[in-house]
N, C-alpha and C positions, 0 to 999 in steps of 0.2 A: 208891462208887456213882457211876456216870457220869450227868451231867445229860442229859436228852434235849433235842435241838435244837427250840426252839419253832418251829412253822410257822404259827401263827395268832395274830393280835393278841389279847391278853387283854382288851382293851377292846371292840373292835367285831367281832372274829371273822374279819376279812379275812386273806387269806394274806400272811405276811411276806416281804419281799424282803431280800437281802443288800445292805448299803450299802458296805462296806469290807472288804478283805482286807489282812492285815499279815504280813510275813516275821518270824518270831521271831528270826532270826539278825541281820539288818541293819536292821530296823524299817521297811523300804520299805512304803508303804501305797498300795494301789490303791483309789481311791474311785469309786463309781459306783452303778448300780442293776442288780443281778444277780438273775435268778430262780434259785430253788432247783431242783436236779435233780428230775425226776418222781419217782424212786424215794424220795426223802427225804420226799415228801408222803404216802407210804403208812404205815400203822400199823407199829409194831414187829413185830407178828405177821406181817403181810404181808411185810415185809422178810426175817424169818427163813424164811418159806416159800420165798421166792425163792432165798435162800442154799442152803437144803436141796435145792431142785430142781436148782440148778447143781451142787452137790456129788454128786448122785446121777445126773449126766449126763442129766437130763431124765426119768429113770425113775420113773414114778408107782408102779410095782410095788415098787421098792426103797424109796421114801419110805413107802408104806403099811405095809411091814414094820417100818421103823424107828420110825415114829409109832404102831405098834399100831393102825392104822385099816384099814378096808376100802378097796379100790381105788376104788369109787364115791364114798366120802367124800372121799378126796384129790382125785379128778377134779373133784367139785363145788367144792371149795375152790379149785382152779385156775381153774375157770370163773368163780367169783365175783371172784377177783383180777383176771382178764382184764377183766371188766366194770368194776371200780373203776378200772383203768388207762385204759380207754376213756373213762370219765366225766372223769377228770383231764385227759386230752388234749383233750377237747372244751371243757372249762372254760378251759384254757390258750389254745386257739385263739380263743375268744370274747373274751378279754382283750387279745389282740394286735391 
């Protein structure tokens, strides 16, 4: 079972930042303060939806068939995901 990348502090709930990156081959370490990519801040379900969207070349009709959902349901899921992405972008802009 893969561990999920933590994105929030378990103590205070704030967004976590990456502090260091290390090469497993030569042990070179890059130390700093790096933001997590926006897509990693989405839920696993949202990330799966995005992957499915890409695999289906953006066809909501194909996604609806594969997921056994109606087209309007899939469209609503996409609209909700777009809204969450806008919220994350706004949050990020306010912190910078």
